[in-house]
C-alpha positions as a Markdown table, in Angstrom:
| # | Residue | x | y | z |
|---|---|---|---|---|
| 1 | Unk | 59.3 | 105.2 | 134.6 |
| 2 | Unk | 62.6 | 104.9 | 132.7 |
| 3 | Unk | 66.0 | 104.9 | 134.4 |
| 4 | Unk | 69.1 | 106.1 | 132.6 |
| 5 | Unk | 72.4 | 105.2 | 134.2 |
| 6 | Unk | 75.5 | 106.9 | 133.0 |
| 7 | Unk | 78.9 | 106.2 | 134.5 |
| 8 | Unk | 81.0 | 109.3 | 135.3 |
| 9 | Unk | 84.2 | 109.6 | 133.2 |
| 10 | Unk | 84.0 | 105.8 | 132.9 |
| 11 | Unk | 87.4 | 104.8 | 131.4 |
| 12 | Unk | 89.3 | 107.3 | 133.4 |
| 13 | Unk | 87.4 | 106.4 | 136.6 |
| 14 | Unk | 88.2 | 102.7 | 136.2 |
| 15 | Unk | 91.9 | 103.6 | 135.8 |
| 16 | Unk | 91.9 | 105.8 | 138.9 |
| 17 | Unk | 90.2 | 102.9 | 140.8 |
| 18 | Unk | 93.1 | 100.7 | 139.7 |
| 19 | Unk | 95.7 | 103.3 | 140.6 |
| 20 | Unk | 94.4 | 105.3 | 143.6 |
| 21 | Unk | 97.4 | 107.6 | 143.4 |
| 22 | Unk | 95.9 | 109.2 | 140.3 |
| 23 | Unk | 92.8 | 110.4 | 142.2 |
| 24 | Unk | 93.8 | 114.1 | 142.4 |
| 25 | Unk | 95.6 | 114.3 | 139.1 |
| 26 | Unk | 94.3 | 115.3 | 135.7 |
| 27 | Unk | 94.0 | 112.0 | 133.8 |
| 28 | Unk | 93.0 | 111.1 | 130.3 |
| 29 | Unk | 92.7 | 107.7 | 128.6 |
| 30 | Unk | 93.7 | 107.7 | 124.9 |
| 31 | Unk | 96.3 | 107.1 | 122.3 |
| 32 | Unk | 99.7 | 108.5 | 122.1 |
| 33 | Unk | 100.3 | 112.1 | 120.8 |
| 34 | Unk | 102.9 | 110.8 | 118.4 |
| 35 | Unk | 100.4 | 108.4 | 116.8 |
| 36 | Unk | 97.8 | 111.1 | 116.5 |
| 37 | Unk | 95.9 | 109.6 | 119.3 |
| 38 | Unk | 92.6 | 111.0 | 120.5 |
| 39 | Unk | 91.2 | 111.4 | 124.1 |
| 40 | Unk | 88.8 | 108.5 | 124.8 |
| 41 | Unk | 87.9 | 109.8 | 128.3 |
| 42 | Unk | 89.0 | 112.6 | 130.6 |
| 43 | Unk | 88.5 | 112.8 | 134.4 |
| 44 | Unk | 86.9 | 115.9 | 135.9 |
| 45 | Unk | 90.3 | 117.3 | 137.0 |
| 46 | Unk | 91.4 | 117.2 | 133.3 |
| 47 | Unk | 88.1 | 118.8 | 132.1 |
| 48 | Unk | 88.9 | 121.9 | 134.1 |
| 49 | Unk | 91.6 | 122.6 | 131.5 |
| 50 | Unk | 89.1 | 122.4 | 128.7 |
| 51 | Unk | 90.0 | 118.8 | 127.8 |
| 52 | Unk | 87.3 | 116.6 | 126.5 |
| 53 | Unk | 86.8 | 113.3 | 124.6 |
| 54 | Unk | 87.6 | 113.3 | 120.9 |
| 55 | Unk | 90.2 | 116.0 | 121.4 |
| 56 | Unk | 93.6 | 115.1 | 119.9 |
| 57 | Unk | 96.0 | 114.0 | 122.7 |
| 58 | Unk | 98.6 | 116.4 | 121.5 |
| 59 | Unk | 96.2 | 119.3 | 122.0 |
| 60 | Unk | 95.3 | 118.0 | 125.5 |
| 61 | Unk | 98.9 | 117.9 | 126.5 |
| 62 | Unk | 99.4 | 121.5 | 125.3 |
| 63 | Unk | 96.4 | 122.6 | 127.5 |
| 64 | Unk | 97.8 | 120.7 | 130.5 |
| 65 | Unk | 101.5 | 119.7 | 130.3 |
| 66 | Unk | 101.2 | 117.8 | 133.6 |
| 67 | Unk | 98.4 | 115.6 | 132.2 |
| 68 | Unk | 98.7 | 111.9 | 132.9 |
| 69 | Unk | 97.9 | 109.9 | 129.8 |
| 70 | Unk | 97.0 | 106.2 | 130.1 |
| 71 | Unk | 96.5 | 103.8 | 127.2 |
| 72 | Unk | 93.0 | 102.5 | 126.4 |
| 73 | Unk | 92.4 | 99.1 | 128.0 |
| 74 | Unk | 89.2 | 98.0 | 126.4 |
| 75 | Unk | 89.2 | 94.5 | 127.9 |
| 76 | Unk | 89.2 | 96.0 | 131.4 |
| 77 | Unk | 86.4 | 98.4 | 130.6 |
| 78 | Unk | 84.4 | 95.7 | 129.0 |
| 79 | Unk | 84.7 | 93.5 | 132.0 |
| 80 | Unk | 83.7 | 96.3 | 134.4 |
| 81 | Unk | 80.8 | 97.0 | 132.0 |
| 82 | Unk | 79.7 | 93.4 | 132.3 |
| 83 | Unk | 79.7 | 93.7 | 136.1 |
| 84 | Unk | 77.6 | 96.8 | 135.9 |
| 85 | Unk | 75.2 | 95.0 | 133.6 |
| 86 | Unk | 74.9 | 92.2 | 136.1 |
| 87 | Unk | 73.9 | 94.8 | 138.8 |
| 88 | Unk | 71.2 | 96.1 | 136.4 |
| 89 | Unk | 69.9 | 92.5 | 135.8 |
| 90 | Unk | 69.2 | 92.1 | 139.5 |
| 91 | Unk | 66.4 | 94.6 | 139.3 |
| 92 | Unk | 65.1 | 94.2 | 135.7 |
| 93 | Unk | 65.7 | 92.2 | 132.6 |
| 94 | Unk | 64.6 | 95.2 | 130.5 |
| 95 | Unk | 68.1 | 96.8 | 129.9 |
| 96 | Unk | 69.0 | 98.6 | 126.7 |
| 97 | Unk | 72.8 | 99.3 | 126.7 |
| 98 | Unk | 73.8 | 102.3 | 124.6 |
| 99 | Unk | 77.6 | 101.7 | 125.1 |
| 100 | Unk | 79.8 | 100.2 | 127.7 |
| 101 | Unk | 79.1 | 103.0 | 130.2 |
| 102 | Unk | 75.4 | 103.8 | 129.9 |
| 103 | Unk | 72.0 | 102.1 | 129.6 |
| 104 | Unk | 68.3 | 102.6 | 129.8 |
| 105 | Unk | 66.3 | 100.4 | 132.2 |
| 106 | Unk | 62.5 | 99.9 | 132.3 |
| 107 | Unk | 61.7 | 99.0 | 135.9 |
| 108 | Unk | 57.9 | 99.2 | 135.6 |
| 109 | Unk | 57.5 | 95.4 | 136.1 |
| 110 | Unk | 59.9 | 95.3 | 139.0 |
| 111 | Unk | 58.4 | 97.8 | 141.3 |
| 112 | Unk | 56.4 | 95.2 | 143.4 |
| 113 | Unk | 59.7 | 93.4 | 144.2 |
| 114 | Unk | 62.1 | 96.3 | 144.7 |
| 115 | Unk | 60.0 | 99.4 | 145.3 |
| 116 | Unk | 59.4 | 102.3 | 142.9 |
| 117 | Unk | 61.8 | 103.6 | 140.3 |
| 118 | Unk | 63.4 | 106.0 | 142.6 |
| 119 | Unk | 64.2 | 103.3 | 145.2 |
| 120 | Unk | 65.6 | 101.0 | 142.4 |
| 121 | Unk | 67.7 | 103.9 | 141.1 |
| 122 | Unk | 69.2 | 104.4 | 144.5 |
| 123 | Unk | 69.9 | 100.7 | 145.0 |
| 124 | Unk | 71.6 | 100.5 | 141.6 |
| 125 | Unk | 73.7 | 103.6 | 142.3 |
| 126 | Unk | 74.7 | 102.3 | 145.7 |
| 127 | Unk | 75.5 | 98.8 | 144.4 |
| 128 | Unk | 77.8 | 100.2 | 141.8 |
| 129 | Unk | 79.6 | 102.4 | 144.4 |
| 130 | Unk | 79.8 | 99.7 | 147.0 |
| 131 | Unk | 80.8 | 96.8 | 144.9 |
| 132 | Unk | 82.8 | 98.4 | 142.0 |
| 133 | Unk | 84.0 | 101.6 | 143.7 |
| 134 | Unk | 82.7 | 103.7 | 140.8 |
| 135 | Unk | 80.3 | 106.6 | 140.5 |
| 136 | Unk | 77.2 | 106.6 | 138.3 |
| 137 | Unk | 74.8 | 109.4 | 137.6 |
| 138 | Unk | 71.2 | 108.4 | 137.4 |
| 139 | Unk | 68.2 | 110.1 | 135.7 |
| 140 | Unk | 64.6 | 108.9 | 136.2 |
| 141 | Unk | 61.8 | 110.1 | 134.0 |
| 142 | Unk | 58.7 | 109.0 | 132.1 |
| 143 | Unk | 60.7 | 108.5 | 128.8 |
| 144 | Unk | 64.1 | 108.0 | 127.4 |
| 145 | Unk | 64.8 | 111.5 | 126.3 |
| 146 | Unk | 64.0 | 113.2 | 129.6 |
| 147 | Unk | 65.8 | 110.4 | 131.6 |
| 148 | Unk | 69.0 | 110.9 | 129.6 |
| 149 | Unk | 69.0 | 114.6 | 130.1 |
| 150 | Unk | 68.2 | 114.1 | 133.8 |
| 151 | Unk | 71.3 | 111.8 | 134.3 |
| 152 | Unk | 73.5 | 114.4 | 132.7 |
| 153 | Unk | 72.2 | 117.6 | 134.3 |
| 154 | Unk | 73.8 | 117.3 | 137.7 |
| 155 | Unk | 77.0 | 115.3 | 136.9 |
| 156 | Unk | 79.2 | 114.1 | 138.5 |
| 157 | Unk | 77.4 | 111.8 | 141.0 |
| 158 | Unk | 74.0 | 113.0 | 140.0 |
| 159 | Unk | 70.6 | 111.7 | 140.9 |
| 160 | Unk | 67.7 | 113.5 | 139.3 |
| 161 | Unk | 64.0 | 112.5 | 139.2 |
| 162 | Unk | 61.5 | 114.1 | 136.8 |
| 163 | Unk | 57.9 | 113.1 | 137.4 |
| 164 | Unk | 55.4 | 113.3 | 134.6 |
| 165 | Unk | 53.9 | 116.5 | 135.7 |
| 166 | Unk | 57.4 | 118.1 | 136.0 |
| 167 | Unk | 58.6 | 117.3 | 132.5 |
| 168 | Unk | 57.7 | 120.6 | 130.8 |
| 169 | Unk | 59.0 | 122.8 | 133.6 |
| 170 | Unk | 62.2 | 120.8 | 133.6 |
| 171 | Unk | 62.7 | 121.1 | 129.8 |
| 172 | Unk | 61.5 | 124.6 | 129.2 |
| 173 | Unk | 64.5 | 126.6 | 130.5 |
| 174 | Unk | 67.2 | 124.3 | 129.0 |
| 175 | Unk | 69.2 | 125.6 | 126.0 |
| 176 | Unk | 68.1 | 124.4 | 122.5 |
| 177 | Unk | 71.4 | 122.3 | 122.3 |
| 178 | Unk | 69.8 | 119.9 | 124.8 |
| 179 | Unk | 67.4 | 118.6 | 122.2 |
| 180 | Unk | 68.8 | 115.5 | 120.6 |
| 181 | Unk | 70.2 | 116.2 | 117.2 |
| 182 | Unk | 70.6 | 119.9 | 117.5 |
| 183 | Unk | 74.2 | 120.6 | 116.7 |
| 184 | Unk | 76.3 | 123.6 | 115.8 |
| 185 | Unk | 74.6 | 124.3 | 112.4 |
| 186 | Unk | 71.1 | 123.8 | 113.7 |
| 187 | Unk | 71.9 | 125.7 | 116.8 |
| 188 | Unk | 73.2 | 128.6 | 114.7 |
| 189 | Unk | 70.0 | 128.6 | 112.8 |
| 190 | Unk | 67.9 | 128.8 | 116.0 |
| 191 | Unk | 70.2 | 131.6 | 117.2 |
| 192 | Unk | 69.5 | 133.5 | 114.0 |
| 193 | Unk | 65.8 | 133.1 | 114.6 |
| 194 | Unk | 66.1 | 134.4 | 118.2 |
| 195 | Unk | 65.3 | 131.0 | 119.7 |
| 196 | Unk | 67.5 | 130.0 | 122.6 |
| 197 | Unk | 65.5 | 127.8 | 124.9 |
| 198 | Unk | 63.4 | 124.6 | 124.7 |
| 199 | Unk | 60.4 | 126.6 | 125.7 |
| 200 | Unk | 60.8 | 128.9 | 122.7 |
| 201 | Unk | 61.1 | 125.8 | 120.4 |
| 202 | Unk | 57.9 | 124.4 | 122.0 |
| 203 | Unk | 56.0 | 127.6 | 121.3 |
| 204 | Unk | 56.8 | 127.4 | 117.5 |
| 205 | Unk | 54.1 | 126.0 | 115.2 |
| 206 | Unk | 54.9 | 122.5 | 114.1 |
| 207 | Unk | 54.5 | 123.5 | 110.5 |
| 208 | Unk | 57.1 | 126.2 | 110.8 |
| 209 | Unk | 59.7 | 123.8 | 112.1 |
| 210 | Unk | 58.8 | 121.2 | 109.4 |
| 211 | Unk | 59.1 | 123.9 | 106.7 |
| 212 | Unk | 62.6 | 124.9 | 108.0 |
| 213 | Unk | 64.0 | 121.6 | 109.0 |
| 214 | Unk | 62.0 | 118.9 | 107.2 |
| 215 | Unk | 61.3 | 115.7 | 109.1 |
| 216 | Unk | 63.8 | 116.7 | 111.6 |
| 217 | Unk | 61.6 | 119.6 | 112.5 |
| 218 | Unk | 58.9 | 117.3 | 113.7 |
| 219 | Unk | 61.4 | 115.4 | 115.9 |
| 220 | Unk | 62.6 | 118.7 | 117.5 |
| 221 | Unk | 59.0 | 119.8 | 118.1 |
| 222 | Unk | 58.1 | 116.5 | 119.8 |
| 223 | Unk | 61.2 | 116.5 | 122.0 |
| 224 | Unk | 60.5 | 120.1 | 123.1 |
| 225 | Unk | 57.0 | 118.9 | 124.2 |
| 226 | Unk | 58.6 | 116.1 | 126.2 |
| 227 | Unk | 57.3 | 113.5 | 123.7 |
| 228 | Unk | 59.4 | 110.4 | 123.2 |
| 229 | Unk | 57.4 | 107.1 | 122.7 |
| 230 | Unk | 60.4 | 104.8 | 122.2 |
| 231 | Unk | 60.5 | 101.7 | 124.4 |
| 232 | Unk | 63.5 | 100.1 | 126.1 |
| 233 | Unk | 64.7 | 97.4 | 123.7 |
| 234 | Unk | 67.1 | 94.7 | 125.1 |
| 235 | Unk | 69.9 | 93.2 | 123.0 |
| 236 | Unk | 68.1 | 89.9 | 123.0 |
| 237 | Unk | 65.0 | 91.5 | 121.3 |
| 238 | Unk | 66.8 | 94.0 | 119.2 |
| 239 | Unk | 66.8 | 93.5 | 115.4 |
| 240 | Unk | 70.3 | 95.1 | 115.4 |
| 241 | Unk | 73.1 | 95.9 | 117.9 |
| 242 | Unk | 74.7 | 99.3 | 117.5 |
| 243 | Unk | 76.9 | 101.9 | 119.2 |
| 244 | Unk | 77.4 | 105.5 | 118.3 |
| 245 | Unk | 79.1 | 108.5 | 119.7 |
| 246 | Unk | 78.6 | 112.3 | 119.3 |
| 247 | Unk | 81.8 | 114.2 | 119.4 |
| 248 | Unk | 82.2 | 117.3 | 121.5 |
| 249 | Unk | 84.1 | 118.9 | 118.6 |
| 250 | Unk | 83.6 | 117.9 | 115.0 |
| 251 | Unk | 86.3 | 115.7 | 113.6 |
| 252 | Unk | 87.6 | 115.6 | 110.1 |
| 253 | Unk | 90.9 | 113.7 | 110.6 |
| 254 | Unk | 90.5 | 110.4 | 108.9 |
| 255 | Unk | 92.8 | 108.5 | 111.3 |
| 256 | Unk | 90.9 | 109.8 | 114.4 |
| 257 | Unk | 87.6 | 108.7 | 112.8 |
| 258 | Unk | 89.0 | 105.3 | 112.1 |
| 259 | Unk | 90.2 | 105.0 | 115.7 |
| 260 | Unk | 86.8 | 105.8 | 117.0 |
| 261 | Unk | 85.1 | 103.5 | 114.6 |
| 262 | Unk | 87.4 | 100.6 | 115.6 |
| 263 | Unk | 86.5 | 101.1 | 119.2 |
| 264 | Unk | 82.8 | 101.2 | 118.4 |
| 265 | Unk | 83.2 | 98.0 | 116.3 |
| 266 | Unk | 84.9 | 96.2 | 119.2 |
| 267 | Unk | 82.0 | 97.1 | 121.5 |
| 268 | Unk | 79.4 | 95.9 | 119.0 |
| 269 | Unk | 81.3 | 92.6 | 118.3 |
| 270 | Unk | 81.7 | 92.0 | 122.1 |
| 271 | Unk | 77.9 | 92.5 | 122.5 |
| 272 | Unk | 77.2 | 90.1 | 119.7 |
| 273 | Unk | 79.3 | 87.4 | 121.3 |
| 274 | Unk | 77.8 | 88.1 | 124.7 |
| 275 | Unk | 74.3 | 87.6 | 123.2 |
| 276 | Unk | 75.3 | 84.6 | 121.2 |
| 277 | Unk | 74.2 | 86.0 | 117.9 |
| 278 | Unk | 75.8 | 86.6 | 114.5 |
| 279 | Unk | 75.4 | 89.5 | 112.1 |
| 280 | Unk | 75.5 | 89.5 | 108.3 |
| 281 | Unk | 75.0 | 93.2 | 107.7 |
| 282 | Unk | 77.2 | 96.1 | 108.8 |
| 283 | Unk | 76.0 | 99.7 | 108.7 |
| 284 | Unk | 77.7 | 102.9 | 109.6 |
| 285 | Unk | 76.1 | 106.2 | 110.4 |
| 286 | Unk | 77.7 | 109.6 | 109.8 |
| 287 | Unk | 76.4 | 113.0 | 110.8 |
| 288 | Unk | 78.2 | 115.9 | 109.3 |
| 289 | Unk | 78.7 | 119.4 | 110.8 |
| 290 | Unk | 75.8 | 120.7 | 108.7 |
| 291 | Unk | 73.6 | 118.0 | 110.3 |
| 292 | Unk | 73.2 | 116.0 | 107.1 |
| 293 | Unk | 73.1 | 112.4 | 108.1 |
| 294 | Unk | 74.0 | 109.4 | 105.9 |
| 295 | Unk | 74.1 | 105.7 | 106.4 |
| 296 | Unk | 76.1 | 103.1 | 104.4 |
| 297 | Unk | 75.7 | 99.4 | 104.7 |
| 298 | Unk | 77.1 | 96.2 | 103.3 |
| 299 | Unk | 76.3 | 92.5 | 103.8 |
| 300 | Unk | 78.9 | 89.9 | 104.3 |
| 301 | Unk | 78.9 | 86.5 | 102.6 |
| 302 | Unk | 78.1 | 84.8 | 105.9 |
| 303 | Unk | 77.0 | 85.7 | 109.4 |
| 304 | Unk | 79.8 | 86.5 | 111.8 |
| 305 | Unk | 80.5 | 87.9 | 115.2 |
| 306 | Unk | 84.3 | 88.3 | 114.6 |
| 307 | Unk | 85.7 | 91.7 | 115.4 |
| 308 | Unk | 88.1 | 91.7 | 112.5 |
| 309 | Unk | 85.5 | 90.8 | 109.8 |
| 310 | Unk | 83.1 | 93.4 | 111.1 |
| 311 | Unk | 85.9 | 96.0 | 111.2 |
| 312 | Unk | 87.1 | 95.3 | 107.7 |
| 313 | Unk | 83.6 | 96.1 | 106.3 |
| 314 | Unk | 83.1 | 99.1 | 108.6 |
| 315 | Unk | 86.4 | 100.7 | 107.6 |
| 316 | Unk | 85.6 | 100.2 | 103.9 |
| 317 | Unk | 82.2 | 101.8 | 104.4 |
| 318 | Unk | 83.8 | 104.8 | 106.1 |
| 319 | Unk | 86.4 | 105.3 | 103.4 |
| 320 | Unk | 83.7 | 105.0 | 100.7 |
| 321 | Unk | 81.4 | 107.4 | 102.5 |
| 322 | Unk | 84.1 | 110.0 | 102.9 |
| 323 | Unk | 85.3 | 109.4 | 99.3 |
| 324 | Unk | 88.7 | 110.9 | 100.0 |
| 325 | Unk | 87.3 | 114.2 | 101.3 |
| 326 | Unk | 88.0 | 115.7 | 104.6 |
| 327 | Unk | 84.6 | 116.4 | 106.0 |
| 328 | Unk | 83.8 | 117.4 | 109.6 |
| 329 | Unk | 81.9 | 114.7 | 111.4 |
| 330 | Unk | 79.9 | 115.3 | 114.6 |
| 331 | Unk | 78.4 | 111.8 | 115.0 |
| 332 | Unk | 79.8 | 108.4 | 114.1 |
| 333 | Unk | 78.1 | 105.0 | 114.6 |
| 334 | Unk | 78.1 | 101.4 | 113.6 |
| 335 | Unk | 75.4 | 98.8 | 113.7 |
| 336 | Unk | 75.2 | 95.0 | 113.1 |
| 337 | Unk | 71.9 | 93.6 | 111.8 |
| 338 | Unk | 70.4 | 90.7 | 109.9 |
| 339 | Unk | 71.0 | 88.7 | 113.1 |
| 340 | Unk | 71.1 | 84.9 | 113.5 |
| 341 | Unk | 71.7 | 82.4 | 116.3 |
| 342 | Unk | 73.9 | 80.4 | 114.0 |
| 343 | Unk | 77.2 | 81.3 | 112.4 |
| 344 | Unk | 77.3 | 81.3 | 108.6 |
| 345 | Unk | 79.7 | 79.3 | 106.5 |
| 346 | Unk | 81.2 | 81.0 | 103.5 |
| 347 | Unk | 81.2 | 78.8 | 100.5 |
| 348 | Unk | 83.7 | 81.2 | 98.8 |
| 349 | Unk | 86.4 | 81.0 | 101.4 |
| 350 | Unk | 89.6 | 79.4 | 100.2 |
| 351 | Unk | 92.0 | 77.5 | 102.5 |
| 352 | Unk | 93.9 | 80.6 | 103.5 |
| 353 | Unk | 90.9 | 82.8 | 104.3 |
| 354 | Unk | 89.3 | 79.9 | 106.2 |
| 355 | Unk | 92.5 | 79.6 | 108.3 |
| 356 | Unk | 92.5 | 83.4 | 108.9 |
| 357 | Unk | 88.9 | 83.4 | 109.9 |
| 358 | Unk | 89.6 | 80.6 | 112.5 |
| 359 | Unk | 92.6 | 82.6 | 113.8 |
| 360 | Unk | 90.5 | 85.7 | 114.3 |
| 361 | Unk | 87.7 | 83.8 | 116.0 |
| 362 | Unk | 90.4 | 82.3 | 118.3 |
| 363 | Unk | 91.7 | 85.8 | 119.1 |
| 364 | Unk | 88.2 | 87.0 | 120.0 |
| 365 | Unk | 87.5 | 83.9 | 122.1 |
| 366 | Unk | 90.8 | 84.3 | 124.0 |
| 367 | Unk | 90.2 | 88.0 | 124.6 |
| 368 | Unk | 86.7 | 87.3 | 125.9 |
| 369 | Unk | 87.9 | 84.5 | 128.2 |
| 370 | Unk | 90.5 | 86.8 | 129.6 |
| 371 | Unk | 88.0 | 89.6 | 129.9 |
| 372 | Unk | 85.5 | 87.4 | 131.7 |
| 373 | Unk | 88.1 | 86.0 | 134.1 |
| 374 | Unk | 90.7 | 88.7 | 134.7 |
| 375 | Unk | 89.2 | 92.2 | 134.3 |
| 376 | Unk | 92.5 | 93.9 | 135.0 |
| 377 | Unk | 94.3 | 92.2 | 132.1 |
| 378 | Unk | 94.4 | 94.4 | 129.0 |
| 379 | Unk | 93.5 | 92.9 | 125.6 |
| 380 | Unk | 92.7 | 95.2 | 122.8 |
| 381 | Unk | 93.1 | 95.1 | 119.0 |
| 382 | Unk | 95.8 | 97.5 | 118.2 |
| 383 | Unk | 94.7 | 100.5 | 116.2 |
| 384 | Unk | 98.2 | 100.5 | 114.6 |
| 385 | Unk | 97.2 | 97.4 | 112.7 |
| 386 | Unk | 94.2 | 98.9 | 111.0 |
| 387 | Unk | 96.0 | 99.3 | 107.6 |
| 388 | Unk | 96.6 | 95.5 | 107.6 |
| 389 | Unk | 93.0 | 94.4 | 107.4 |
């Protein structure tokens, strides 16, 4: 069985833990409205006003004038994420983080020590609540796809178990939008065909979906059957380390996309340093509103785990991919691959660039040391300096 653990309103929940007086108030974490900031997280009180992640902060404030906005403190969230990961590691080394606030766990080899997957799921959930004063939703199922839906279906504070013989009954009544990759455009196409539920997708001939959606049609068909053969892959075994996010509302604003990409880059760089590996290739992934998906990659001269070096390449790839056009994006991701246990040495670096590289490494090292020792201390690369890279 696979366990998917997803922290509820993670950034906002951490802030409310640090400031208990915020518990009953609508709270968001994000940039300033004046700087075209975007909502990184919204607590459930704020969500009642229709506020969600990726929404411009200015719009969120219009929906709820009494909204409490707090700045992003990535160092704090990364430290709490590390503590959550340490709890996972008590029960299994097979942990695949998707981001700072969610991960897949394969506990099949741990059941003799700690009980079945359900028992382990309860232990993890209780440990997070008791030790970190945070709430996690847990989904347990035979594969990743079903486990991830299970963790989300009863949020907040959910705990849903789907056994192998229950998968189809669980999936069938769900809306088509629950299938990974089905966005607004694909959903509209299904609506036009009179297909509204996973069961209706499952009943379609595979060839019909392939004809209409190409290779993606086969993926949709398999998911509708509850088929997902992917294994849990730990960072230490992964050929790449990546993070991606799907926006609740498509984004075309270039500054907002850069802000999101910078945050994803910081998370990937932190994970590289935590694993003690260096990357030479940076890849970004964009999925547009019409579901067309593209990737762009670039290799550096030398392997690195420095945030600024990775960000410089990622931003260049984003600007090149958009090519000056305002296109609506529904998914954005970044990956670091071509991994090595040793840092590369650029033979092309002049004295100044070498000094700058050391400076950036020192900044990352200091930030990580503070992150590991003082979780409440905020260290984050300012988005306002993006244009200076």
